[in-house]
N, C-alpha and C positions, 0 to 999 in steps of 0.2 A: 373594376375587373369583371363584375358579374355580367355586364352586357357583352363583353368579349367572349366569355365562356358560353353564354347562351347562343351566340351567333355561330360559333365554331361547328357544332353538330349540323346546323342547317347548311353551312357552306360545304361541309364534307359530304352531306347527303346529296346535295346538288351536283357536286363533282362526280360522285359515284353513279348517280342517275345518268349524267351526261356520258360517262364512260360506257355504261351498259348500253345506252342507245347507239353510241358510235360503233360498238363492236357487234351490234345486231346485224348479222349477215343478210344480204338480199336473198330471197328464196331462189334456189336454183331452178332452171328450166331445161326441158328436154325437147330437142328437135330430132325427128327420126327421118332417115333416108333409107328407102328400100326400093330398088329398081323394078321389083316384080318380074313379070314375064319378059321384060325388054332386055334382060341380061341372062347370062348362062346360069347364074345363081341368084335367087331372090333373098339375098343376105341383108341383114339390117346393120346400119351404123347409127350411132346416137351422138349428137353434139350436146354436151352438158355445159350450160353457160351460167356464170355468175354475173356480178356487176360489171367486171372488166375483163375477166379471163374465161377461158373455155378449155374443156377436155373432150377429146374425140375418142369414142369407143368404136374401134374397128375401121379398117381402111378400104374396104371394098375389094373386088376382084379385077374388074376391067378398068382400063384407063379412063374411059368416059365417065364412069361412076365416081372414080376418085376426083375427077374434075368437077363433078356435081357437088361433091363434098366441099371442095375449095370454094365454090360459089356460095354454098350455104354458110361457111365460116365467114367469108367476106361480108355477106349480108347481115350477119349477126353483129358485126362491129367489134367483136371481142378478140383478145389476144390468145391465140392457141398456144398453150404451154405444154400439153402432153397428149400423145396418142397412145392409147392402151389397146393392145391386141388381146382379145379375150379367148382365142382358140387358135390351134396350130394348123388348121386347114387353110389352103391358099386363098379361098374366097374371103378370108378375114384380113389378109396382109399383102396381097400382090399389089395393091394400090399405093403402098408406102412410098415408092420412089417418086411417084407423081406428087404426092402430098408434101414430101420433104423438099422437093424442088421449089414449092411455093412457100413452105414454112420450115426453113432449115434450122431455126432455133428450137423447134419443138422436140421434146424428149420422146423417144419411142420405147415403151416398156411392155413387158409381159411377165407372167409368172415363170418360175424356173422350169416346171414341166412343159409349159407351152413353148418356151425358147428351145428346150431340148428336142421337142417334137419337130419344130420348124427346121432346126439344124440337121436333123436326121432325114428329113423328107424333101427339103426345098428343091434340090437339084433334080430329083426324079419328077417332082410335080411340075417344074418348069419345062423339063424335056417333054412331058406328056401334054401339058396344056398350051405351051407356047405356040406350036403350029396351029392349034385349033383357035387360039385367040387372035393370032395374026398381029395387027397393029394395036390391039388392045392389051397385049402382054407387057409385063414390066421390062424396062431396059436392063434392070438389075434387081435382084432380090435383096431386100433389106431385112436383117435379123435384129429384132428388138433387144434391148438391154434387159437384164433380169431386174424385176421390180424388187426393191428392198421392203420386206414386210408384206402386208396384205391390204394396204390402204393407199389411196390417192386422195390428197386433200386439195379441194378447190375453194379458195377464199374462206377457209376455216371450216368447210363442211366436207364430210367424209364420203368417199366412194369405196365401199368395202368389197374385197374379193372373197366370195363365199365358197366353202367346200374344199379349200386347199388341203385340209387335213382329212379328207374323206378317202374312201377306197379307190376313187377315181380322181386324183388331183389334177389331171389334165382336162377335166370337164367341169370347169367352174363357171361362175356368173358374177355379175356386179349388183350389189344391193346398195341403194341410195336411201338411207334412213330418213333424211329430211323430206323426201318426196314419196316415201313408201313405194319405191319403184325398183323393178328388176329389169336389167338389160344385159346384153352380151351372152356369149356362149352358144352351145348347140343343144341344150337340154329341152328347149321349148320351141315348138313349131306350130303353125296354124294354117288351116285351109289347104293342106297338101299332105301326101303320104310322107311318113317320117323315115329318114335315112337310118337304117340299123346295121348297115354293112360293117361299121366300125365297132360294133358291140356284138361279137360273135359267140359269146358264151351266155348262158342263162344268168350266171352271177353278175356279169357286167350290165345286163339289162335290168336285173333286180336292183343293182346299185343306182342305176338311172332313175328308177321309180322312187327309191328312197330319197334321192336328191330332190325330186319334185315334191315329195311330202314335206321335206325340210323347207323348201322354197315357199310352199303354200302356208306353212306355219308362221312365216314372217308377216302374213296378212297384207300382201302388197295390194296397193290400189291401182298401180299401173304395171303391166307386164308387156315388154316388147319382145315378141318371139325372135329368136335368132334367124329363122327363116320363115317367111310366110308369103302367100299370094293373096291378092285382093286386099281387103281391109282387115287389119288386126282386130281381134275381138277385145271387148272391154274387160276391165278387172282382171281376175285370175282365170278367166275362161280358157286361155291357151294352156295353162298348167293342167287344168282338168282334162282338156282334150288330149294332150300329150300323154298323160298318165293312162287314160282309158285306152288310147291307141296301143300303147306298149303292152298293156295287160291283154288286150284282144289278140295282138300279134303273138304273144307268148302262148296263149291258149290254143290258137290255131296251129302254131308251129309244133306244139306238143302232140297233136293228133294227126298231123299231115306232114309226112317226110318228103313229099314231092313238091318242088317249088311251084309248079303250075297249080296244084291244089291250094297251096298257101295264098298265092296271088288271087285265085278265084274267090276264096272265102273272105279275104280282106277287102276285095272290091265289092263283094256282096254286103259286107258290114259297113263299108264307107263308099257308097256309090257316087257321091258328088265330089270326092277329093281329087285334086289335080296332082300332077307329077307322078304318074303311074310308073315312070322309069325308075324312080327311087325304090318303090316297092318291089319291082321286078328284079332289080339287081340285088337288093337286100335279101329277098327270098331265096335267090340262087346261092348267095353266100352262106346264109344261115342254115340251109339244108345240106350244105357241103358239096353242091354241084359246081361251085365256082370258087376259085381262090381270089382273095382280095387283100 
């Protein structure tokens, strides 16, 4: 009897060790697509891949860029299970009809505030952008389903939607703990003037800055800006830039009530930034000279 008793713990430990090894997930990987200045919006999409499956974060604006995403997914060799839309502006979701034509089995989800925003604005956005986009416009607008909870699980690893319980639940982002990576949303930009026309109160811009503080407190090693031109900066530099820009904008706005003065001072503070059009329209909106 004693040999049998002695062997059992060894067999059990080998079984447990084998089970632990089998359940060890392959590290996730991120591939980023951003069309830069070749498209109307330099918006980012991320393909998160595991061993066999993939999740796509954001669907692009123009048809050609949605097709570029399809090529990226095919090249990965992974099965696309989910498309997550991280924000309710059309540059994040107009490419959905093209993507679903290629991947009809993929689930399309977004948070409840994002879905509500899309439903409330999609027809007006299509009427405005459709004629400008011409053959790059979507044949139809796809509305995502509401995501249950605040997580997407890819091969046992979590993609967590952050800030759903914040003062601005429509302005979230995705945190991938296993990669220490931040992706999605509109909170972070790089190498261009930041669009502030959708945050027309001091409180909303303060909420934005606090969200960036919380984001940086996660100590991310990778941050993919929602919009950027050129090469995205390393580490959390895009968070630092975005927060500093918003603080400078607030300071200048508080002492200059004329949009031209705001534009002049911001260009003086950031002489090399591109996309001055975003600054110009945002300054007009935030000084009350223009409705948006």
